[in-house]
Backbone bond lengths (Angstrom), bond angles and torsions (degrees), N, CA, C in turn:
res aa  C-N    CA-C-N  psi(-1)  N-CA   C-N-CA  omega(-1)  CA-C   N-CA-C  phi
1 M - - - 1.466 - - 1.517 109.13 -
2 K 1.312 115.65 133.65 1.452 120.63 179.38 1.532 109.58 -70.88
3 L 1.323 115.67 129.65 1.466 120.84 -177.86 1.523 109.23 -84.33
4 T 1.306 116.22 94.07 1.454 120.85 177.30 1.513 109.16 -81.12
5 K 1.323 115.78 169.35 1.455 120.33 178.56 1.524 110.58 -59.98
6 R 1.360 115.07 -39.25 1.470 119.26 -179.23 1.525 110.02 -65.34
7 N 1.347 116.63 -44.98 1.462 120.07 -179.72 1.528 111.48 -63.02
8 F 1.331 116.21 -37.28 1.469 120.68 178.82 1.516 110.69 -62.69
9 I 1.326 116.89 -43.25 1.465 121.09 -179.43 1.522 110.38 -64.80
10 V 1.342 116.20 -43.62 1.464 120.40 179.83 1.528 110.49 -61.68
11 A 1.356 115.69 -43.57 1.465 119.79 -179.94 1.523 111.23 -63.88
12 A 1.325 116.56 -40.47 1.467 120.75 179.65 1.514 111.05 -64.75
13 L 1.329 116.95 -43.60 1.467 120.47 178.70 1.516 111.03 -63.82
14 A 1.319 117.07 -39.42 1.460 120.89 179.78 1.528 110.28 -64.43
15 A 1.346 116.03 -42.26 1.465 119.90 179.13 1.519 111.05 -63.97
16 A 1.341 115.56 -40.22 1.460 119.89 179.12 1.515 110.89 -64.49
17 F 1.334 116.18 -39.26 1.465 120.39 -179.72 1.522 110.47 -65.52
18 V 1.334 116.30 -44.51 1.455 120.41 -179.97 1.527 110.22 -63.08
19 G 1.366 116.07 -42.53 1.456 119.75 179.11 1.507 111.62 -63.09
20 S 1.349 115.80 -40.81 1.463 120.13 179.61 1.516 110.77 -65.92
21 A 1.327 116.60 -42.05 1.464 120.75 -179.52 1.521 110.35 -64.01
22 F 1.361 115.36 -39.41 1.465 119.24 178.68 1.527 110.76 -64.21
23 A 1.349 115.95 -43.70 1.465 120.68 -179.36 1.513 111.25 -61.72
24 Q 1.334 116.47 -36.93 1.460 120.13 -177.57 1.514 111.98 -69.44
25 T 1.364 117.26 -20.87 1.462 119.59 179.48 1.526 111.50 -81.90
26 Q 1.333 117.54 -12.79 1.453 120.87 -179.15 1.530 110.35 -81.52
27 P 1.336 117.19 139.40 1.475 119.26 178.77 1.518 110.90 -65.69
28 D 1.314 116.80 143.57 1.457 121.86 177.87 1.522 108.19 -85.48
29 A 1.320 116.53 110.90 1.466 121.42 -174.12 1.517 112.17 -62.18
30 L 1.340 117.04 -39.91 1.464 119.87 -178.96 1.527 110.75 -66.86
31 D 1.331 117.18 -41.01 1.466 120.45 177.16 1.529 110.36 -61.60
32 L 1.318 116.82 -43.07 1.465 120.65 178.60 1.525 110.63 -61.51
33 Y 1.331 116.47 -41.47 1.465 120.47 178.23 1.522 110.42 -61.49
34 R 1.323 116.39 -46.23 1.465 120.61 -178.97 1.519 112.16 -65.02
35 Q 1.329 117.28 -24.57 1.465 121.45 177.52 1.529 111.79 -85.22
36 G 1.328 116.30 -0.79 1.461 119.84 -179.07 1.516 113.99 81.17
37 K 1.333 117.00 12.37 1.469 121.81 178.87 1.534 108.06 -93.40
38 Y 1.320 115.03 71.48 1.456 120.62 -168.07 1.526 113.28 -68.35
39 Q 1.328 117.53 -40.31 1.462 118.88 179.22 1.525 110.86 -66.45
40 E 1.340 116.56 -42.26 1.454 119.57 177.93 1.523 111.19 -63.77
41 S 1.322 116.22 -38.22 1.458 120.66 177.08 1.524 110.53 -63.25
42 A 1.334 116.14 -44.75 1.468 120.40 179.43 1.520 110.92 -61.56
43 D 1.324 116.61 -41.37 1.466 120.63 179.12 1.527 110.60 -63.60
44 A 1.330 116.05 -42.14 1.467 120.22 179.80 1.527 110.55 -64.50
45 C 1.324 116.39 -41.54 1.472 120.27 178.77 1.520 111.14 -64.09
46 A 1.326 116.70 -41.93 1.465 120.20 179.83 1.529 110.22 -60.31
47 A 1.339 116.07 -39.90 1.468 119.82 178.08 1.522 110.79 -66.29
48 E 1.332 116.21 -39.75 1.464 120.26 178.75 1.527 110.92 -63.80
49 I 1.329 116.32 -42.04 1.463 120.31 -178.64 1.522 110.93 -67.79
50 Q 1.327 115.93 -36.77 1.464 119.36 177.57 1.529 110.61 -63.64
51 A 1.339 115.46 -38.77 1.463 119.92 179.76 1.518 112.07 -77.49
52 S 1.346 116.28 -32.77 1.466 121.16 -177.55 1.530 108.96 -142.31
53 P 1.345 116.73 84.06 1.474 121.04 -173.30 1.524 114.86 -59.55
54 K 1.315 117.86 -21.04 1.465 120.46 -177.11 1.529 112.93 -96.33
55 N 1.321 116.62 15.52 1.462 121.47 179.77 1.533 109.46 -81.27
56 V 1.309 116.25 99.44 1.467 121.14 -176.99 1.524 111.11 -63.75
57 E 1.336 117.15 -39.28 1.468 120.34 -178.18 1.525 111.25 -59.31
58 S 1.319 116.90 -37.14 1.466 120.06 178.93 1.528 111.07 -66.01
59 H 1.337 116.76 -36.89 1.463 120.06 176.51 1.531 110.97 -65.44
60 V 1.321 116.57 -38.05 1.466 120.67 -179.88 1.529 110.72 -64.43
61 V 1.326 116.56 -52.23 1.474 120.09 -177.26 1.526 110.60 -66.33
62 L 1.329 116.80 -36.24 1.468 119.48 176.18 1.525 110.08 -62.57
63 G 1.327 116.84 -42.28 1.464 120.27 177.59 1.511 111.97 -59.82
64 W 1.332 116.52 -45.35 1.467 119.90 178.09 1.525 111.38 -60.50
65 S 1.315 116.11 -43.34 1.466 120.55 -178.03 1.525 110.96 -65.09
66 L 1.319 116.44 -41.75 1.466 119.83 179.69 1.523 111.34 -66.06
67 L 1.333 117.39 -37.37 1.470 120.10 174.84 1.525 110.15 -60.72
68 A 1.326 116.16 -45.99 1.463 120.57 -178.80 1.530 111.44 -62.67
69 L 1.329 116.51 -29.34 1.464 121.60 179.22 1.541 112.09 -84.94
70 G 1.334 116.43 -3.70 1.458 119.87 -179.48 1.515 113.43 76.65
71 R 1.329 117.21 17.59 1.467 121.87 -179.83 1.537 107.94 -98.04
72 Y 1.322 114.16 73.89 1.463 120.51 -167.20 1.529 113.13 -70.59
73 D 1.332 117.23 -40.32 1.462 119.38 178.19 1.526 110.71 -59.95
74 E 1.331 115.77 -43.11 1.460 120.30 -179.75 1.528 111.08 -67.08
75 A 1.325 116.31 -37.58 1.466 120.07 178.08 1.521 110.89 -62.57
76 I 1.331 116.17 -43.19 1.461 120.67 178.54 1.527 110.26 -62.51
77 S 1.330 116.15 -44.92 1.462 120.79 179.60 1.523 111.24 -61.29
78 C 1.320 116.15 -43.11 1.465 121.19 179.19 1.525 110.79 -61.97
79 A 1.326 116.57 -46.03 1.470 120.58 -179.35 1.528 111.05 -66.22
80 T 1.324 116.11 -36.07 1.462 120.01 178.46 1.527 110.69 -63.78
81 K 1.325 116.37 -43.28 1.466 120.30 177.10 1.530 110.67 -65.35
82 G 1.327 116.14 -37.89 1.458 120.13 177.58 1.509 111.88 -62.82
83 R 1.335 116.57 -37.53 1.461 120.38 -179.21 1.532 112.40 -72.35
84 E 1.317 117.48 -15.56 1.462 119.77 171.31 1.527 110.23 -68.76
85 L 1.332 115.74 -22.73 1.469 121.48 178.04 1.527 111.09 -94.37
86 S 1.326 116.13 -35.11 1.466 121.57 -177.59 1.527 107.96 -144.82
87 K 1.326 115.65 86.68 1.458 122.46 -168.52 1.517 113.71 -57.75
88 Y 1.339 116.68 -37.78 1.460 119.70 -172.35 1.530 113.29 -104.87
89 D 1.313 116.94 18.68 1.465 119.77 177.65 1.528 108.10 -65.21
90 P 1.327 118.75 114.20 1.477 120.07 -174.71 1.518 113.11 -63.88
91 R 1.314 117.50 -28.66 1.473 119.83 179.91 1.520 110.72 -65.05
92 L 1.317 116.42 -41.28 1.460 120.52 178.74 1.523 110.81 -69.07
93 I 1.319 116.61 -36.43 1.467 120.97 176.83 1.525 110.12 -62.46
94 E 1.333 116.28 -43.61 1.471 120.48 -179.93 1.522 111.02 -65.45
95 I 1.321 116.98 -38.60 1.470 120.48 177.91 1.524 110.07 -61.47
96 Q 1.336 116.85 -44.78 1.468 120.21 176.34 1.529 110.47 -59.55
97 G 1.329 116.13 -45.14 1.459 120.25 -179.02 1.515 112.23 -61.81
98 E 1.322 116.50 -44.31 1.464 120.42 -178.73 1.525 110.95 -67.16
99 G 1.331 115.88 -39.07 1.457 118.81 177.89 1.519 111.64 -62.53
100 K 1.324 116.34 -46.45 1.460 120.48 -179.05 1.533 111.10 -68.91
101 Y 1.329 117.20 -32.66 1.464 120.74 175.42 1.539 109.98 -59.68
102 N 1.309 115.86 -46.35 1.464 120.18 -177.71 1.521 112.43 -70.23
103 L 1.323 117.06 -19.91 1.459 120.63 176.96 1.521 111.96 -94.55
104 G 1.345 116.53 2.53 1.459 120.51 175.56 1.512 115.40 83.59
105 S 1.326 117.70 13.56 1.474 120.53 178.45 1.528 108.43 -86.78
106 N 1.317 115.47 80.91 1.460 120.83 -169.45 1.527 113.77 -61.47
107 D 1.328 117.23 -51.66 1.467 120.22 -175.21 1.525 111.69 -64.91
108 E 1.337 116.25 -42.55 1.464 119.73 -179.83 1.528 111.29 -65.30
109 S 1.323 115.85 -45.17 1.461 118.60 -178.06 1.524 110.84 -67.23
110 L 1.318 117.31 -37.96 1.463 120.32 179.40 1.526 110.74 -61.25
111 K 1.333 116.38 -43.02 1.464 120.36 178.97 1.527 110.74 -63.09
112 L 1.314 116.95 -41.97 1.463 120.69 179.74 1.526 111.35 -65.86
113 F 1.331 117.03 -40.54 1.460 119.98 177.96 1.527 110.78 -64.81
114 Q 1.318 116.93 -38.84 1.465 120.38 176.80 1.533 110.65 -63.21
115 D 1.336 116.17 -39.30 1.468 120.20 176.40 1.519 110.48 -63.38
116 Y 1.334 116.19 -42.17 1.466 119.76 -179.99 1.522 110.79 -59.44
117 I 1.319 116.59 -44.91 1.468 120.53 179.50 1.527 110.79 -61.92
118 S 1.327 116.31 -38.41 1.469 120.12 179.65 1.521 111.65 -65.61
119 Y 1.344 115.83 -42.36 1.461 119.99 -176.20 1.527 113.15 -82.83
120 A 1.332 116.96 -27.70 1.475 119.65 -175.59 1.526 110.04 -139.46
121 P 1.352 117.97 68.32 1.471 120.26 -178.02 1.520 113.71 -61.79
122 N 1.316 116.78 -18.75 1.469 121.00 176.95 1.525 111.49 -116.96
123 G 1.323 116.40 23.31 1.456 120.82 -177.61 1.522 112.99 -66.34
124 S 1.320 115.67 161.28 1.469 120.72 -177.15 1.520 112.63 -67.78
125 R 1.337 117.88 -19.22 1.463 121.63 -178.89 1.524 111.91 -106.12
126 I 1.317 117.01 18.17 1.462 119.26 -173.49 1.536 112.04 -68.14
127 A 1.339 117.91 -41.73 1.468 120.10 -179.98 1.529 111.75 -64.87
128 P 1.358 118.62 -50.03 1.471 117.68 176.56 1.519 113.11 -60.74
129 T 1.334 117.01 -31.64 1.462 119.83 178.59 1.522 110.37 -61.74
130 Y 1.331 117.67 -45.51 1.462 119.84 177.20 1.525 111.05 -62.81
131 Y 1.340 116.41 -38.12 1.466 119.36 177.27 1.525 111.00 -60.49
132 F 1.334 116.73 -48.84 1.461 120.08 179.61 1.529 111.11 -59.82
133 M 1.329 116.61 -39.80 1.459 119.95 177.78 1.525 110.78 -62.16
134 G 1.330 116.46 -39.20 1.457 119.94 176.27 1.513 112.16 -59.91
135 E 1.325 116.17 -42.82 1.464 120.26 178.75 1.526 111.10 -64.64
136 I 1.322 116.48 -39.26 1.465 119.59 178.34 1.529 110.38 -63.28
137 Y 1.323 116.53 -44.49 1.466 119.48 179.67 1.532 110.94 -63.23
138 L 1.330 117.41 -34.62 1.465 119.25 174.48 1.521 110.62 -62.41
139 R 1.332 115.76 -44.23 1.466 119.40 178.54 1.520 111.12 -58.32
140 L 1.322 115.81 -35.64 1.464 121.36 -176.49 1.530 112.57 -86.83
141 G 1.338 116.54 -2.73 1.463 120.35 179.97 1.514 113.64 75.28
142 K 1.337 117.27 19.00 1.467 121.48 179.48 1.530 107.97 -99.54
143 F 1.335 114.80 81.19 1.458 120.23 -168.15 1.528 113.17 -71.34
144 R 1.321 117.96 -34.29 1.467 120.29 177.64 1.524 110.19 -67.16
145 H 1.326 115.96 -41.20 1.462 119.63 176.70 1.532 110.04 -63.19
146 A 1.336 116.03 -40.39 1.464 120.35 178.47 1.521 110.44 -62.04
147 D 1.319 116.34 -41.48 1.470 121.77 176.64 1.527 110.15 -55.90
148 M 1.321 116.73 -48.50 1.465 120.09 -177.88 1.526 111.61 -64.44
149 A 1.329 116.74 -40.12 1.460 119.99 -179.18 1.530 111.37 -68.14
150 F 1.331 116.91 -47.26 1.463 120.02 178.61 1.526 111.11 -64.41
151 S 1.332 116.84 -36.40 1.470 120.40 178.08 1.527 110.57 -61.50
152 A 1.332 115.81 -40.83 1.464 119.90 177.58 1.531 110.39 -64.79
153 A 1.335 116.47 -39.12 1.467 120.36 -179.22 1.534 111.27 -63.61
154 V 1.341 116.97 -46.79 1.468 118.95 -177.36 1.531 111.80 -74.74
155 K 1.320 116.75 -22.95 1.464 118.79 174.32 1.523 110.13 -66.74
156 L 1.327 115.86 -35.99 1.463 120.99 -179.94 1.524 111.94 -81.34
157 D 1.322 116.60 -31.13 1.473 121.23 178.97 1.518 107.68 -143.89
158 G 1.329 115.65 92.16 1.460 120.62 -175.87 1.509 114.83 -82.79
159 S 1.325 118.11 4.94 1.461 120.74 -175.62 1.524 113.05 -97.74
160 N 1.329 117.44 1.29 1.458 120.71 -175.74 1.532 110.07 -94.53
161 A 1.321 115.72 104.73 1.466 120.81 -176.53 1.525 112.18 -62.32
162 Q 1.320 116.68 -39.18 1.463 120.15 -179.48 1.524 111.59 -61.53
163 W 1.321 116.50 -40.00 1.467 119.28 179.34 1.519 111.57 -65.41
164 W 1.332 116.77 -39.57 1.470 120.42 176.66 1.534 110.43 -63.37
165 S 1.323 116.31 -38.89 1.460 120.19 178.96 1.525 111.04 -64.51
166 R 1.329 116.38 -40.82 1.460 119.64 178.95 1.525 111.34 -68.49
167 L 1.340 115.95 -33.50 1.464 119.89 174.31 1.530 109.42 -63.15
168 G 1.333 116.43 -43.59 1.460 120.43 176.83 1.519 111.64 -59.03
169 Y 1.328 115.75 -40.90 1.471 119.77 -179.18 1.526 111.31 -67.11
170 A 1.335 116.64 -41.99 1.470 119.85 178.30 1.524 110.36 -60.10
171 R 1.315 116.38 -42.80 1.466 120.17 179.71 1.527 111.07 -69.48
172 E 1.322 115.99 -35.52 1.467 119.43 176.75 1.519 110.36 -62.72
173 M 1.336 116.75 -43.93 1.459 120.83 179.76 1.527 111.46 -65.21
174 A 1.332 115.95 -28.71 1.471 120.53 177.09 1.528 111.60 -84.85
175 K 1.352 116.31 2.28 1.473 123.65 -179.47 1.534 112.21 64.24
176 D 1.295 115.56 27.59 1.463 121.42 176.64 1.536 106.51 -97.90
177 Y 1.332 115.43 70.92 1.457 120.86 -164.84 1.526 113.94 -67.84
178 R 1.308 117.39 -37.58 1.470 119.06 -177.43 1.531 110.90 -63.11
179 Y 1.315 116.85 -45.72 1.459 119.77 -179.68 1.527 111.82 -76.47
180 S 1.332 114.99 -25.14 1.468 119.06 173.10 1.528 109.72 -63.92
181 L 1.323 116.40 -43.60 1.460 120.96 179.04 1.524 110.83 -60.38
182 E 1.319 116.90 -40.60 1.470 120.17 178.55 1.529 110.78 -59.66
183 A 1.312 116.23 -43.67 1.463 119.95 -178.84 1.531 111.07 -67.69
184 Y 1.333 116.87 -43.39 1.465 119.69 178.11 1.530 110.60 -62.00
185 N 1.328 117.07 -41.82 1.469 120.47 179.11 1.530 111.10 -61.29
186 K 1.333 115.36 -39.87 1.462 118.95 178.63 1.521 110.41 -64.54
187 A 1.324 116.57 -42.34 1.465 120.60 178.46 1.524 110.92 -59.55
188 I 1.332 116.26 -44.49 1.467 120.82 -178.71 1.522 110.84 -67.51
189 S 1.318 117.32 -35.61 1.476 119.77 178.04 1.518 111.43 -64.65
190 L 1.334 116.19 -28.54 1.468 120.59 178.82 1.520 112.19 -85.67
191 N 1.351 115.47 -31.02 1.461 119.89 -179.38 1.522 108.35 -152.27
192 S 1.315 116.01 96.04 1.467 120.91 -175.68 1.527 112.51 -67.72
193 A 1.339 117.27 -14.42 1.463 120.37 -179.13 1.521 112.72 -91.69
194 L 1.327 117.46 3.13 1.458 120.99 -177.38 1.523 109.76 -77.76
195 Q 1.321 116.01 101.03 1.461 121.68 -172.59 1.529 112.99 -66.32
196 D 1.320 117.36 -35.51 1.463 119.23 179.01 1.527 110.89 -59.21
197 A 1.327 115.91 -41.41 1.462 120.12 179.83 1.527 111.10 -69.67
198 T 1.325 116.70 -39.97 1.466 120.97 179.91 1.528 111.08 -63.67
199 R 1.320 115.97 -46.20 1.475 119.58 179.09 1.527 110.88 -66.99
200 G 1.326 116.69 -38.66 1.459 119.82 177.85 1.508 111.33 -62.89
201 R 1.314 116.48 -42.19 1.474 120.94 178.57 1.523 110.41 -60.14
202 E 1.333 116.86 -42.53 1.465 120.39 179.50 1.531 111.24 -63.34
203 R 1.321 116.45 -41.09 1.475 119.37 179.27 1.528 110.96 -64.17
204 V 1.316 115.57 -43.62 1.463 120.13 -177.93 1.521 111.45 -66.13
205 L 1.334 116.83 -40.40 1.450 120.37 177.99 1.528 111.01 -61.65
206 T 1.320 116.86 -35.24 1.471 120.97 176.52 1.524 110.51 -60.37
207 H 1.327 115.88 -42.82 1.466 119.83 179.19 1.526 111.29 -67.97
208 L 1.314 116.28 -39.36 1.475 119.94 -176.69 1.521 112.41 -73.47
209 N 1.328 115.72 -25.67 1.466 119.26 -178.05 1.522 111.40 -95.81
């Protein structure tokens, strides 16, 4: 059959329709992640990467899913491969940082979190990043630094009782008891069942009295 201009257009539209229909049958990895279906999301991302190895978005969502599944080594590996495609993608940097944080690599994760803040000061993971940095500084015994990091976290998200409690603990360790009490009180006001905050408040009151 002679390929006329009309036939070419019809064939192209048909191919586009088939491709679109095929794409619509594939699970949306990001939607699965947001629904808390982390393994299904990871599986969908792996299929996407196999079909399109240079898809940075698939590496990002796969990294998030692996973190949620507690598969930290795999998350780091995924983010590292993603950064071969997009070296300065802050989401991939944060995934590496969070993975290394959970594996106890304090210095490496701290550097990655600092990079994330530099590249994405208004990023969606900025508040948790400051929280993780606070925890790292606690591990390192740098209580004033921990205070500053936790303070930044609660400034960005003041509704997290656990973060307020950790801020209280950092200040308690720095012997800044009055401001520690303020943080513990805030934590308890948000969650009266938070035992760490309740016990911390009692310890601080002992020092103040």
